[in-house]
MARTORRO-356356 format. One record per residue (C-alpha): residue in three letters; chain; x, y, z. Coordinates in Angstrom, 1 decimal, always signed. Layout:
[atom 'ALA', 'A', [X, Y, Z]]
...
***
This chain:
[atom 'MET', 'A', [+37.2, +11.7, +91.4]]
[atom 'ASN', 'A', [+39.6, +9.7, +89.2]]
[atom 'LEU', 'A', [+38.3, +6.7, +87.2]]
[atom 'THR', 'A', [+40.2, +3.7, +86.0]]
[atom 'THR', 'A', [+39.2, +1.8, +82.9]]
[atom 'SER', 'A', [+39.1, -2.0, +82.4]]
[atom 'PRO', 'A', [+41.0, -3.1, +79.3]]
[atom 'ASN', 'A', [+39.9, -5.4, +76.6]]
[atom 'SER', 'A', [+36.2, -4.8, +77.4]]
[atom 'LYS', 'A', [+33.2, -4.6, +75.0]]
[atom 'ILE', 'A', [+30.1, -2.5, +75.1]]
[atom 'PHE', 'A', [+27.0, -4.6, +74.1]]
[atom 'GLY', 'A', [+23.4, -5.2, +74.9]]
[atom 'THR', 'A', [+20.4, -2.8, +75.1]]
[atom 'VAL', 'A', [+20.3, +0.6, +76.9]]
[atom 'GLN', 'A', [+18.0, +3.6, +77.0]]
[atom 'CYS', 'A', [+19.5, +6.9, +76.1]]
[atom 'PRO', 'A', [+19.5, +9.5, +78.9]]
[atom 'GLY', 'A', [+17.4, +12.7, +78.3]]
[atom 'ASP', 'A', [+18.7, +15.5, +76.2]]
[atom 'LYS', 'A', [+20.5, +18.2, +78.2]]
[atom 'SER', 'A', [+19.8, +21.1, +75.8]]
[atom 'ILE', 'A', [+16.1, +20.2, +75.6]]
[atom 'SER', 'A', [+15.8, +19.7, +79.4]]
[atom 'GLN', 'A', [+17.1, +23.3, +80.0]]
[atom 'ARG', 'A', [+14.9, +24.9, +77.3]]
[atom 'VAL', 'A', [+11.7, +23.3, +78.4]]
[atom 'LEU', 'A', [+12.2, +24.6, +81.9]]
[atom 'MET', 'A', [+12.7, +28.2, +80.7]]
[atom 'ILE', 'A', [+9.8, +28.2, +78.2]]
[atom 'GLY', 'A', [+7.6, +26.2, +80.6]]
[atom 'ALA', 'A', [+8.2, +28.7, +83.5]]
[atom 'LEU', 'A', [+7.6, +31.6, +81.2]]
[atom 'MET', 'A', [+4.2, +30.2, +80.1]]
[atom 'ASN', 'A', [+3.1, +30.0, +83.8]]
[atom 'GLN', 'A', [+0.7, +27.1, +83.2]]
[atom 'GLU', 'A', [+0.3, +23.6, +84.6]]
[atom 'MET', 'A', [+2.6, +21.0, +82.8]]
[atom 'THR', 'A', [+4.6, +17.9, +83.5]]
[atom 'VAL', 'A', [+8.0, +17.1, +82.0]]
[atom 'ASP', 'A', [+9.0, +13.4, +81.6]]
[atom 'GLY', 'A', [+12.4, +12.2, +80.6]]
[atom 'PHE', 'A', [+14.1, +15.3, +82.1]]
[atom 'LEU', 'A', [+17.9, +14.9, +82.5]]
[atom 'HIS', 'A', [+18.7, +15.2, +86.3]]
[atom 'ALA', 'A', [+22.3, +16.3, +85.7]]
[atom 'GLU', 'A', [+24.1, +19.3, +87.2]]
[atom 'ASP', 'A', [+23.6, +21.6, +84.3]]
[atom 'PRO', 'A', [+19.8, +21.3, +83.9]]
[atom 'LEU', 'A', [+19.5, +21.3, +87.7]]
[atom 'SER', 'A', [+21.4, +24.6, +88.0]]
[atom 'THR', 'A', [+19.0, +26.1, +85.5]]
[atom 'MET', 'A', [+16.1, +24.8, +87.5]]
[atom 'SER', 'A', [+17.6, +26.3, +90.7]]
[atom 'ALA', 'A', [+18.1, +29.7, +88.9]]
[atom 'LEU', 'A', [+14.5, +29.8, +87.7]]
[atom 'ASN', 'A', [+13.2, +28.9, +91.1]]
[atom 'GLN', 'A', [+15.3, +31.7, +92.6]]
[atom 'ILE', 'A', [+13.2, +34.2, +90.6]]
[atom 'GLY', 'A', [+10.0, +32.5, +91.5]]
[atom 'ALA', 'A', [+9.3, +29.7, +89.0]]
[atom 'GLY', 'A', [+8.2, +27.2, +91.6]]
[atom 'ILE', 'A', [+9.4, +24.1, +89.7]]
[atom 'THR', 'A', [+9.2, +20.8, +91.6]]
[atom 'VAL', 'A', [+10.4, +17.2, +91.1]]
[atom 'ASP', 'A', [+8.4, +14.2, +92.4]]
[atom 'LYS', 'A', [+9.8, +10.9, +93.6]]
[atom 'ASN', 'A', [+9.6, +9.4, +90.2]]
[atom 'GLY', 'A', [+11.8, +12.1, +88.6]]
[atom 'LEU', 'A', [+8.9, +13.9, +86.9]]
[atom 'VAL', 'A', [+9.2, +17.6, +86.7]]
[atom 'HIS', 'A', [+6.2, +19.7, +87.5]]
[atom 'LEU', 'A', [+5.6, +23.4, +86.5]]
[atom 'SER', 'A', [+2.5, +25.1, +88.1]]
[atom 'LYS', 'A', [+0.5, +28.2, +87.5]]
[atom 'ARG', 'A', [+1.7, +30.9, +89.9]]
[atom 'GLN', 'A', [-0.1, +33.9, +91.3]]
[atom 'LYS', 'A', [+3.1, +36.0, +91.5]]
[atom 'ILE', 'A', [+5.1, +37.0, +88.4]]
[atom 'PHE', 'A', [+8.9, +36.6, +88.2]]
[atom 'GLN', 'A', [+10.8, +38.6, +90.8]]
[atom 'ASN', 'A', [+14.2, +40.2, +91.3]]
[atom 'ALA', 'A', [+16.8, +38.2, +93.2]]
[atom 'GLU', 'A', [+19.2, +39.6, +95.8]]
[atom 'GLU', 'A', [+21.7, +36.8, +95.5]]
[atom 'ALA', 'A', [+23.4, +36.0, +92.2]]
[atom 'LEU', 'A', [+21.9, +33.2, +90.1]]
[atom 'ASN', 'A', [+24.6, +30.5, +90.0]]
[atom 'LEU', 'A', [+24.6, +28.5, +86.7]]
[atom 'GLY', 'A', [+27.5, +26.3, +87.8]]
[atom 'ASN', 'A', [+29.3, +24.9, +84.7]]
[atom 'SER', 'A', [+26.4, +25.5, +82.3]]
[atom 'GLY', 'A', [+27.2, +27.7, +79.3]]
[atom 'THR', 'A', [+23.8, +26.9, +77.8]]
[atom 'GLY', 'A', [+22.0, +27.8, +81.0]]
[atom 'LEU', 'A', [+23.8, +31.1, +81.4]]
[atom 'ARG', 'A', [+23.5, +32.2, +77.8]]
[atom 'LEU', 'A', [+19.8, +31.3, +77.5]]
[atom 'MET', 'A', [+18.9, +32.7, +81.0]]
[atom 'LEU', 'A', [+20.6, +36.0, +80.0]]
[atom 'GLY', 'A', [+18.2, +36.3, +77.1]]
[atom 'LEU', 'A', [+15.1, +35.2, +79.0]]
[atom 'THR', 'A', [+15.6, +37.3, +82.1]]
[atom 'SER', 'A', [+16.8, +40.4, +80.2]]
[atom 'GLY', 'A', [+13.5, +40.2, +78.3]]
[atom 'MET', 'A', [+11.6, +40.0, +81.6]]
[atom 'GLY', 'A', [+13.1, +43.3, +82.7]]
[atom 'LEU', 'A', [+14.5, +42.0, +86.0]]
[atom 'ASN', 'A', [+17.3, +43.2, +88.4]]
[atom 'LEU', 'A', [+19.7, +40.2, +88.5]]
[atom 'SER', 'A', [+23.3, +39.1, +88.6]]
[atom 'PHE', 'A', [+24.8, +35.8, +87.5]]
[atom 'CYS', 'A', [+27.8, +33.8, +88.5]]
[atom 'GLY', 'A', [+29.2, +30.3, +87.9]]
[atom 'ASP', 'A', [+32.1, +28.0, +88.5]]
[atom 'GLU', 'A', [+35.7, +28.7, +87.6]]
[atom 'SER', 'A', [+35.3, +27.1, +84.1]]
[atom 'LEU', 'A', [+32.1, +29.1, +83.3]]
[atom 'SER', 'A', [+33.7, +32.3, +84.6]]
[atom 'SER', 'A', [+36.5, +32.0, +82.0]]
[atom 'ARG', 'A', [+34.1, +31.5, +79.0]]
[atom 'PRO', 'A', [+33.3, +34.4, +76.7]]
[atom 'MET', 'A', [+29.7, +35.7, +76.8]]
[atom 'SER', 'A', [+30.2, +38.7, +74.4]]
[atom 'ARG', 'A', [+28.5, +36.9, +71.5]]
[atom 'VAL', 'A', [+25.3, +36.9, +73.6]]
[atom 'ILE', 'A', [+25.7, +40.2, +75.3]]
[atom 'LYS', 'A', [+26.2, +42.2, +72.1]]
[atom 'PRO', 'A', [+22.9, +41.3, +70.4]]
[atom 'LEU', 'A', [+21.0, +41.5, +73.7]]
[atom 'THR', 'A', [+22.4, +45.0, +74.3]]
[atom 'GLU', 'A', [+21.5, +46.0, +70.7]]
[atom 'MET', 'A', [+17.9, +44.8, +71.4]]
[atom 'GLY', 'A', [+17.8, +47.2, +74.4]]
[atom 'ALA', 'A', [+19.0, +45.1, +77.3]]
[atom 'ASN', 'A', [+21.0, +46.8, +80.1]]
[atom 'ILE', 'A', [+23.9, +44.4, +80.8]]
[atom 'GLU', 'A', [+27.1, +44.9, +82.7]]
[atom 'ALA', 'A', [+29.9, +42.3, +82.4]]
[atom 'SER', 'A', [+33.5, +41.9, +83.3]]
[atom 'ASN', 'A', [+35.3, +42.0, +80.0]]
[atom 'GLY', 'A', [+32.5, +40.0, +78.4]]
[atom 'MET', 'A', [+32.6, +37.3, +81.1]]
[atom 'LEU', 'A', [+31.1, +36.6, +84.5]]
[atom 'PRO', 'A', [+30.1, +38.2, +86.9]]
[atom 'ILE', 'A', [+27.3, +39.7, +84.8]]
[atom 'SER', 'A', [+24.4, +41.9, +86.0]]
[atom 'LEU', 'A', [+21.1, +42.9, +84.4]]
[atom 'SER', 'A', [+18.8, +45.9, +85.1]]
[atom 'PRO', 'A', [+15.4, +46.8, +83.6]]
[atom 'ALA', 'A', [+15.5, +48.3, +80.1]]
[atom 'LEU', 'A', [+13.1, +49.1, +77.3]]
[atom 'PHE', 'A', [+13.5, +46.8, +74.3]]
[atom 'HIS', 'A', [+13.0, +47.9, +70.7]]
[atom 'LYS', 'A', [+9.8, +46.8, +68.9]]
[atom 'GLN', 'A', [+11.6, +44.8, +66.2]]
[atom 'TYR', 'A', [+15.1, +43.4, +66.1]]
[atom 'THR', 'A', [+17.1, +41.8, +63.2]]
[atom 'TYR', 'A', [+20.5, +40.1, +63.8]]
[atom 'GLU', 'A', [+22.8, +38.2, +61.5]]
[atom 'LEU', 'A', [+25.0, +35.8, +63.4]]
[atom 'PRO', 'A', [+28.7, +36.3, +62.5]]
[atom 'VAL', 'A', [+29.4, +32.7, +63.7]]
[atom 'ALA', 'A', [+26.8, +29.9, +63.8]]
[atom 'SER', 'A', [+25.7, +29.4, +67.4]]
[atom 'ALA', 'A', [+22.5, +27.8, +68.6]]
[atom 'GLN', 'A', [+23.0, +29.3, +72.1]]
[atom 'VAL', 'A', [+23.2, +32.8, +70.8]]
[atom 'LYS', 'A', [+20.2, +32.3, +68.5]]
[atom 'SER', 'A', [+18.2, +30.8, +71.4]]
[atom 'SER', 'A', [+19.1, +33.6, +73.7]]
[atom 'ILE', 'A', [+17.8, +36.2, +71.3]]
[atom 'LEU', 'A', [+14.6, +34.2, +70.7]]
[atom 'LEU', 'A', [+13.9, +33.9, +74.4]]
[atom 'ALA', 'A', [+14.6, +37.6, +74.9]]
[atom 'GLY', 'A', [+12.1, +38.4, +72.2]]
[atom 'LEU', 'A', [+9.5, +36.0, +73.6]]
[atom 'ALA', 'A', [+9.8, +37.4, +77.1]]
[atom 'SER', 'A', [+9.7, +41.0, +76.1]]
[atom 'GLY', 'A', [+7.1, +40.7, +73.3]]
[atom 'VAL', 'A', [+9.6, +42.0, +70.7]]
[atom 'GLY', 'A', [+9.6, +40.7, +67.1]]
[atom 'VAL', 'A', [+12.8, +39.0, +66.2]]
[atom 'GLU', 'A', [+14.5, +38.1, +62.9]]
[atom 'ILE', 'A', [+17.7, +36.0, +63.1]]
[atom 'ILE', 'A', [+19.9, +35.1, +60.1]]
[atom 'GLU', 'A', [+22.4, +32.3, +60.7]]
[atom 'PRO', 'A', [+25.1, +31.4, +58.2]]
[atom 'VAL', 'A', [+24.1, +27.7, +58.4]]
[atom 'GLN', 'A', [+21.4, +26.0, +60.3]]
[atom 'THR', 'A', [+22.3, +25.2, +63.9]]
[atom 'ARG', 'A', [+20.4, +22.9, +66.3]]
[atom 'ASP', 'A', [+16.8, +24.1, +66.3]]
[atom 'HIS', 'A', [+15.5, +22.8, +69.6]]
[atom 'THR', 'A', [+14.2, +26.2, +70.6]]
[atom 'GLU', 'A', [+12.3, +26.8, +67.4]]
[atom 'ARG', 'A', [+10.8, +23.4, +67.5]]
[atom 'MET', 'A', [+9.7, +23.8, +71.2]]
[atom 'LEU', 'A', [+8.2, +27.2, +70.6]]
[atom 'LYS', 'A', [+6.2, +25.8, +67.6]]
[atom 'HIS', 'A', [+5.1, +22.9, +69.8]]
[atom 'PHE', 'A', [+3.7, +25.3, +72.3]]
[atom 'GLY', 'A', [+2.0, +27.4, +69.7]]
[atom 'ALA', 'A', [+4.4, +30.3, +69.1]]
[atom 'ASN', 'A', [+4.3, +32.1, +65.7]]
[atom 'VAL', 'A', [+7.7, +31.1, +64.3]]
[atom 'GLU', 'A', [+8.6, +31.1, +60.7]]
[atom 'ILE', 'A', [+11.8, +29.5, +59.2]]
[atom 'ALA', 'A', [+13.0, +30.0, +55.7]]
[atom 'SER', 'A', [+16.2, +29.5, +53.6]]
[atom 'LYS', 'A', [+17.8, +32.4, +51.7]]
[atom 'GLY', 'A', [+20.6, +31.1, +49.6]]
[atom 'SER', 'A', [+22.9, +29.2, +52.0]]
[atom 'LYS', 'A', [+21.6, +31.1, +55.0]]
[atom 'ASN', 'A', [+18.8, +30.2, +57.5]]
[atom 'VAL', 'A', [+16.3, +32.9, +58.6]]
[atom 'ILE', 'A', [+14.1, +32.6, +61.7]]
[atom 'GLN', 'A', [+11.3, +35.0, +62.4]]
[atom 'LEU', 'A', [+9.5, +35.2, +65.8]]
[atom 'SER', 'A', [+6.3, +37.3, +65.8]]
[atom 'PRO', 'A', [+5.9, +39.9, +68.6]]
[atom 'SER', 'A', [+2.5, +38.4, +69.5]]
[atom 'ASN', 'A', [+2.5, +34.9, +70.8]]
[atom 'HIS', 'A', [+0.0, +32.9, +72.8]]
[atom 'LEU', 'A', [+1.6, +29.8, +74.1]]
[atom 'GLN', 'A', [-0.4, +26.8, +75.4]]
[atom 'ALA', 'A', [+1.4, +24.4, +77.8]]
[atom 'THR', 'A', [+1.0, +20.6, +77.3]]
[atom 'ASP', 'A', [+2.8, +17.8, +79.1]]
[atom 'TYR', 'A', [+6.2, +17.3, +77.5]]
[atom 'THR', 'A', [+8.6, +14.3, +77.0]]
[atom 'VAL', 'A', [+12.3, +14.9, +76.6]]
[atom 'VAL', 'A', [+13.9, +12.7, +74.0]]
[atom 'GLY', 'A', [+17.3, +11.1, +74.5]]
[atom 'ASP', 'A', [+20.5, +13.0, +74.0]]
[atom 'ILE', 'A', [+22.4, +12.0, +70.9]]
[atom 'SER', 'A', [+25.5, +13.6, +72.3]]
[atom 'SER', 'A', [+25.4, +11.1, +75.1]]
[atom 'ALA', 'A', [+24.5, +8.2, +72.8]]
[atom 'ALA', 'A', [+27.7, +9.1, +70.8]]
[atom 'PHE', 'A', [+29.9, +7.9, +73.6]]
[atom 'LEU', 'A', [+28.2, +4.5, +73.6]]
[atom 'ILE', 'A', [+28.1, +4.2, +69.8]]
[atom 'VAL', 'A', [+31.9, +4.9, +69.5]]
[atom 'GLY', 'A', [+32.5, +2.5, +72.4]]
[atom 'ALA', 'A', [+30.7, -0.3, +70.6]]
[atom 'LEU', 'A', [+32.5, +0.5, +67.4]]
[atom 'ILE', 'A', [+36.0, +0.5, +68.6]]
[atom 'SER', 'A', [+35.6, -2.5, +71.0]]
[atom 'ASN', 'A', [+34.3, -4.7, +68.1]]
[atom 'SER', 'A', [+31.0, -5.1, +70.0]]
[atom 'PRO', 'A', [+28.8, -8.0, +69.0]]
[atom 'GLY', 'A', [+25.9, -5.5, +68.9]]
[atom 'LEU', 'A', [+24.5, -2.5, +70.9]]
[atom 'GLU', 'A', [+21.0, -1.1, +70.8]]
[atom 'ILE', 'A', [+20.3, +2.4, +72.2]]
[atom 'THR', 'A', [+16.6, +3.3, +72.5]]
[atom 'ASN', 'A', [+14.9, +6.7, +72.5]]
[atom 'VAL', 'A', [+17.7, +8.7, +70.8]]
[atom 'GLY', 'A', [+16.8, +12.2, +69.7]]
[atom 'MET', 'A', [+17.2, +12.4, +65.9]]
[atom 'ASN', 'A', [+16.8, +16.1, +65.3]]
[atom 'PRO', 'A', [+18.4, +16.7, +61.9]]
[atom 'SER', 'A', [+20.4, +19.6, +63.3]]
[atom 'ARG', 'A', [+22.1, +17.1, +65.7]]
[atom 'THR', 'A', [+22.5, +13.9, +63.6]]
[atom 'GLY', 'A', [+25.8, +15.0, +62.0]]
[atom 'VAL', 'A', [+27.6, +12.7, +64.4]]
[atom 'LEU', 'A', [+25.9, +9.7, +62.8]]
[atom 'GLU', 'A', [+26.7, +11.1, +59.3]]
[atom 'ALA', 'A', [+30.3, +11.4, +60.3]]
[atom 'LEU', 'A', [+30.5, +7.9, +61.7]]
[atom 'LYS', 'A', [+28.8, +6.4, +58.7]]
[atom 'LYS', 'A', [+31.3, +8.2, +56.5]]
[atom 'MET', 'A', [+34.0, +6.4, +58.5]]
[atom 'GLY', 'A', [+32.3, +3.1, +57.8]]
[atom 'ALA', 'A', [+30.1, +2.6, +60.9]]
[atom 'ASN', 'A', [+27.2, +0.2, +60.6]]
[atom 'ILE', 'A', [+24.4, +2.0, +62.4]]
[atom 'GLU', 'A', [+20.8, +1.1, +61.7]]
[atom 'VAL', 'A', [+18.0, +3.6, +62.6]]
[atom 'LYS', 'A', [+14.8, +1.9, +63.7]]
[atom 'ASN', 'A', [+11.4, +2.8, +65.0]]
[atom 'GLN', 'A', [+11.4, +6.4, +63.9]]
[atom 'ARG', 'A', [+8.8, +8.6, +65.6]]
[atom 'LEU', 'A', [+8.0, +12.1, +66.8]]
[atom 'GLU', 'A', [+7.9, +12.9, +70.5]]
[atom 'SER', 'A', [+6.8, +16.4, +71.7]]
[atom 'GLY', 'A', [+7.8, +17.9, +68.4]]
[atom 'GLU', 'A', [+11.3, +16.2, +68.3]]
[atom 'PRO', 'A', [+12.1, +13.2, +66.1]]
[atom 'CYS', 'A', [+13.6, +10.2, +67.9]]
[atom 'ALA', 'A', [+14.5, +6.6, +67.0]]
[atom 'ASP', 'A', [+16.3, +3.5, +68.3]]
[atom 'LEU', 'A', [+19.8, +2.8, +67.0]]
[atom 'ALA', 'A', [+21.4, -0.6, +66.4]]
[atom 'VAL', 'A', [+25.2, -0.5, +66.3]]
[atom 'LYS', 'A', [+26.9, -3.4, +64.6]]
[atom 'LYS', 'A', [+30.5, -4.6, +64.0]]
[atom 'SER', 'A', [+32.3, -2.2, +61.7]]
[atom 'THR', 'A', [+35.7, -1.4, +60.3]]
[atom 'LEU', 'A', [+36.4, +2.3, +60.6]]
[atom 'LYS', 'A', [+38.5, +4.4, +58.2]]
[atom 'GLY', 'A', [+39.9, +7.9, +58.3]]
[atom 'VAL', 'A', [+37.9, +10.8, +56.8]]
[atom 'GLU', 'A', [+37.9, +14.6, +56.5]]
[atom 'LEU', 'A', [+35.4, +16.6, +58.6]]
[atom 'SER', 'A', [+35.1, +20.3, +57.8]]
[atom 'GLY', 'A', [+32.8, +23.0, +56.6]]
[atom 'ASP', 'A', [+29.0, +22.9, +57.1]]
[atom 'ILE', 'A', [+28.9, +19.7, +59.2]]
[atom 'ILE', 'A', [+31.1, +21.2, +62.0]]
[atom 'PRO', 'A', [+28.4, +23.3, +63.8]]
[atom 'ASN', 'A', [+26.2, +20.1, +63.8]]
[atom 'ILE', 'A', [+28.9, +18.0, +65.4]]
[atom 'ILE', 'A', [+30.8, +20.6, +67.5]]
[atom 'ASP', 'A', [+30.0, +18.8, +70.8]]
[atom 'GLU', 'A', [+30.8, +15.4, +69.5]]
[atom 'ILE', 'A', [+34.3, +16.2, +68.0]]
[atom 'PRO', 'A', [+36.1, +14.9, +71.1]]
[atom 'ILE', 'A', [+34.5, +11.5, +70.9]]
[atom 'LEU', 'A', [+34.8, +11.5, +67.1]]
[atom 'SER', 'A', [+38.5, +12.0, +67.6]]
[atom 'ILE', 'A', [+38.6, +8.9, +69.7]]
[atom 'ALA', 'A', [+36.9, +7.0, +66.8]]
[atom 'ALA', 'A', [+39.5, +8.5, +64.5]]
[atom 'ALA', 'A', [+42.3, +7.2, +66.7]]
[atom 'PHE', 'A', [+41.0, +3.6, +66.1]]
[atom 'ALA', 'A', [+40.2, +4.0, +62.4]]
[atom 'GLU', 'A', [+42.6, +2.9, +59.7]]
[atom 'GLY', 'A', [+44.3, +5.9, +58.0]]
[atom 'GLU', 'A', [+44.2, +9.6, +58.5]]
[atom 'THR', 'A', [+41.4, +11.8, +59.8]]
[atom 'VAL', 'A', [+41.5, +15.6, +59.3]]
[atom 'ILE', 'A', [+39.2, +17.9, +61.3]]
[atom 'ARG', 'A', [+39.1, +21.6, +60.3]]
[atom 'ASP', 'A', [+36.9, +24.7, +60.9]]
[atom 'ALA', 'A', [+36.4, +23.8, +64.6]]
[atom 'ALA', 'A', [+38.2, +26.7, +66.3]]
[atom 'GLU', 'A', [+35.1, +27.2, +68.5]]
[atom 'LEU', 'A', [+36.3, +24.1, +70.5]]
[atom 'ARG', 'A', [+39.0, +26.3, +72.0]]
[atom 'VAL', 'A', [+36.4, +28.3, +74.1]]
[atom 'LYS', 'A', [+34.3, +25.4, +75.4]]
[atom 'GLU', 'A', [+34.5, +24.1, +79.0]]
[atom 'SER', 'A', [+38.2, +23.6, +78.1]]
[atom 'ASP', 'A', [+40.3, +24.2, +75.0]]
[atom 'ARG', 'A', [+39.0, +20.9, +73.7]]
[atom 'LEU', 'A', [+41.5, +20.7, +70.8]]
[atom 'LYS', 'A', [+44.4, +21.0, +73.2]]
[atom 'ALA', 'A', [+42.7, +18.7, +75.7]]
[atom 'VAL', 'A', [+42.3, +15.9, +73.1]]
[atom 'SER', 'A', [+45.9, +16.5, +71.9]]
[atom 'ASP', 'A', [+47.2, +16.2, +75.5]]
[atom 'GLY', 'A', [+45.3, +12.9, +75.9]]
[atom 'PHE', 'A', [+46.6, +11.6, +72.6]]
[atom 'SER', 'A', [+50.2, +12.5, +73.6]]
[atom 'SER', 'A', [+49.8, +10.5, +76.8]]
[atom 'LEU', 'A', [+48.5, +7.5, +74.9]]
[atom 'GLY', 'A', [+50.9, +7.7, +72.0]]
[atom 'VAL', 'A', [+48.4, +8.5, +69.3]]
[atom 'VAL', 'A', [+50.1, +10.2, +66.4]]
[atom 'HIS', 'A', [+48.5, +13.5, +65.6]]
[atom 'LYS', 'A', [+49.0, +17.1, +64.7]]
[atom 'ASN', 'A', [+47.2, +20.0, +66.3]]
[atom 'PHE', 'A', [+46.0, +23.0, +64.2]]
[atom 'GLU', 'A', [+44.4, +26.3, +65.3]]
[atom 'ASP', 'A', [+41.0, +25.1, +64.0]]
[atom 'GLY', 'A', [+41.3, +21.3, +64.3]]
[atom 'MET', 'A', [+43.7, +18.4, +64.1]]
[atom 'CYS', 'A', [+45.0, +15.6, +62.0]]
[atom 'ILE', 'A', [+44.9, +12.1, +63.6]]
[atom 'SER', 'A', [+46.8, +9.0, +62.3]]
[atom 'GLY', 'A', [+44.6, +6.1, +63.3]]
[atom 'SER', 'A', [+45.0, +2.3, +63.6]]
[atom 'SER', 'A', [+42.4, -0.4, +64.4]]
[atom 'ASP', 'A', [+45.0, -2.1, +66.7]]
[atom 'THR', 'A', [+44.7, -2.0, +70.4]]
[atom 'LEU', 'A', [+46.9, +0.7, +71.9]]
[atom 'SER', 'A', [+49.9, -0.8, +73.7]]
[atom 'ILE', 'A', [+50.5, +1.5, +76.7]]
[atom 'ASP', 'A', [+52.3, +1.6, +80.0]]
[atom 'HIS', 'A', [+50.1, +0.7, +83.0]]
[atom 'SER', 'A', [+50.8, +4.1, +84.5]]
[atom 'ALA', 'A', [+49.2, +6.1, +81.7]]
[atom 'SER', 'A', [+47.1, +9.0, +83.1]]
[atom 'ILE', 'A', [+44.8, +11.4, +81.2]]
[atom 'LYS', 'A', [+43.8, +14.9, +82.4]]
[atom 'SER', 'A', [+40.1, +15.7, +81.9]]
[atom 'HIS', 'A', [+40.8, +19.5, +82.0]]
[atom 'ASP', 'A', [+37.7, +19.7, +84.1]]
[atom 'ASP', 'A', [+35.6, +19.0, +81.0]]
[atom 'HIS', 'A', [+32.9, +16.3, +80.9]]
[atom 'ARG', 'A', [+33.3, +15.5, +77.2]]
[atom 'ILE', 'A', [+37.0, +15.1, +77.4]]
[atom 'ALA', 'A', [+36.7, +12.8, +80.5]]
[atom 'MET', 'A', [+34.1, +10.5, +78.9]]
[atom 'SER', 'A', [+35.9, +10.5, +75.5]]
[atom 'PHE', 'A', [+39.1, +9.1, +77.1]]
[atom 'LEU', 'A', [+37.2, +6.7, +79.3]]
[atom 'ILE', 'A', [+35.7, +5.3, +76.1]]
[atom 'ALA', 'A', [+39.3, +5.2, +74.6]]
[atom 'GLY', 'A', [+40.2, +2.9, +77.5]]
[atom 'LEU', 'A', [+38.2, +0.1, +75.9]]
[atom 'LYS', 'A', [+40.9, -0.3, +73.2]]
[atom 'CYS', 'A', [+44.0, +0.1, +75.4]]
[atom 'SER', 'A', [+46.2, -2.9, +76.5]]
[atom 'GLN', 'A', [+46.3, -1.7, +80.1]]
[atom 'PRO', 'A', [+44.0, +0.2, +82.4]]
[atom 'ILE', 'A', [+44.3, +4.0, +82.1]]
[atom 'ILE', 'A', [+43.4, +6.6, +84.7]]
[atom 'VAL', 'A', [+41.3, +9.6, +83.7]]
[atom 'GLU', 'A', [+41.7, +12.4, +86.3]]
[atom 'ASP', 'A', [+39.0, +14.6, +87.8]]
[atom 'CYS', 'A', [+35.9, +13.0, +86.4]]
[atom 'LYS', 'A', [+33.3, +14.6, +88.7]]
[atom 'ASN', 'A', [+32.5, +16.9, +85.8]]
[atom 'ILE', 'A', [+30.7, +14.0, +84.1]]
[atom 'PHE', 'A', [+27.8, +14.7, +86.3]]
[atom 'THR', 'A', [+27.1, +18.0, +84.6]]
[atom 'SER', 'A', [+25.7, +16.2, +81.5]]
[atom 'PHE', 'A', [+25.6, +12.4, +82.0]]
[atom 'PRO', 'A', [+25.0, +11.6, +85.7]]
[atom 'ASN', 'A', [+24.6, +7.8, +85.3]]
[atom 'PHE', 'A', [+27.5, +7.3, +82.9]]
[atom 'ILE', 'A', [+29.3, +4.9, +85.2]]
[atom 'GLU', 'A', [+26.3, +2.8, +86.0]]
[atom 'LEU', 'A', [+25.1, +2.8, +82.4]]
[atom 'THR', 'A', [+28.4, +1.7, +80.9]]
[atom 'SER', 'A', [+28.6, -1.0, +83.5]]
[atom 'SER', 'A', [+25.2, -2.3, +82.5]]
[atom 'VAL', 'A', [+26.5, -2.9, +79.0]]
[atom 'GLY', 'A', [+29.7, -4.6, +79.9]]
[atom 'TYR', 'A', [+32.3, -1.8, +80.7]]
[atom 'ARG', 'A', [+33.4, -1.4, +84.3]]
[atom 'LEU', 'A', [+34.9, +1.8, +85.5]]
[atom 'GLU', 'A', [+36.6, +1.9, +88.9]]
[atom 'LYS', 'A', [+36.6, +4.9, +91.2]]
***
């Protein structure tokens, strides 16, 4: 599915932020493990969370969805069971890495598969600590297909992450929770902490402390979780596309409601404010253990900045759309320490660079980032300009947003991947003034 942009458009009005993908997947896993009655509101019905739901149901979770989109988890008589067919996680790296931790802790016989993109992504960072914990995992050069068999876990496990990764951290925590093993995780800097917050919300014994510049998370081997109905806050990664769209199109104003404001995720707002963005945070509140708020985006003049160091793990998913903001900011933006982008759904640094080359944006590509020479002027391009999505939802949406500031319509190829994380992107952008044609 190719999408064509409408030039000289503006994003404005009021819109509700779609549910957080990471939280939607985590609440399914932890909720299924608790085996108690609970209802989840605000769940993101995108391909990635739905593939996680399907995998959990394949091992007996019994998760259902009603006509209003509410997700229901019920108390089951049977415990989790082995599956003869492979659990297919589609395109979801989060789903696969966290399910590997959860199910290895359960002691099941399972195998996993995924689409072509997921099958090319490295899983060794998760497999190594899980194997050290005692898990029996077989993989093909650290990638899919992957199989598990029952194993005896050690009573206590300590692991220091060589690279900051919320997915690796969460996989270890879920393995510890499912197996009853005590876990200590040391991360070089704090990464997104949705798993820790959710475990605490349901009553788990989790302690978090700082030791110098490092973050230490301890999960007790004894936990008695109590299910309560849960509301998923909006995904700030999805909101970022709308925010940047409003900023570069000189919007008269955009309000986005119910945006998750977890401090381990708000680096994108910090980066945009550093660039000069006028973003007001209103109606701050707590929802199911997660902070959220409404955001008002106002006309702003953006300028180039340097993004590197400790902020990078916090904004790693938003760097593609921040690169679009940089292309329409006055001056030079330098992004460093982001080599992890090369092993996401695509090599995102190369994908952004390819798109910029097609649009004529002056830039240099580094091994761990890029340098972007921006301008607030509308990009003057040939009508035939076409951008490859590299089968990556964040690349597709980023360049569709860039189309707001192009003199002619551009075509972004292979946009079906958008449905993995933002299923109503086309309808939602249309509701705030930006039409995309299939």
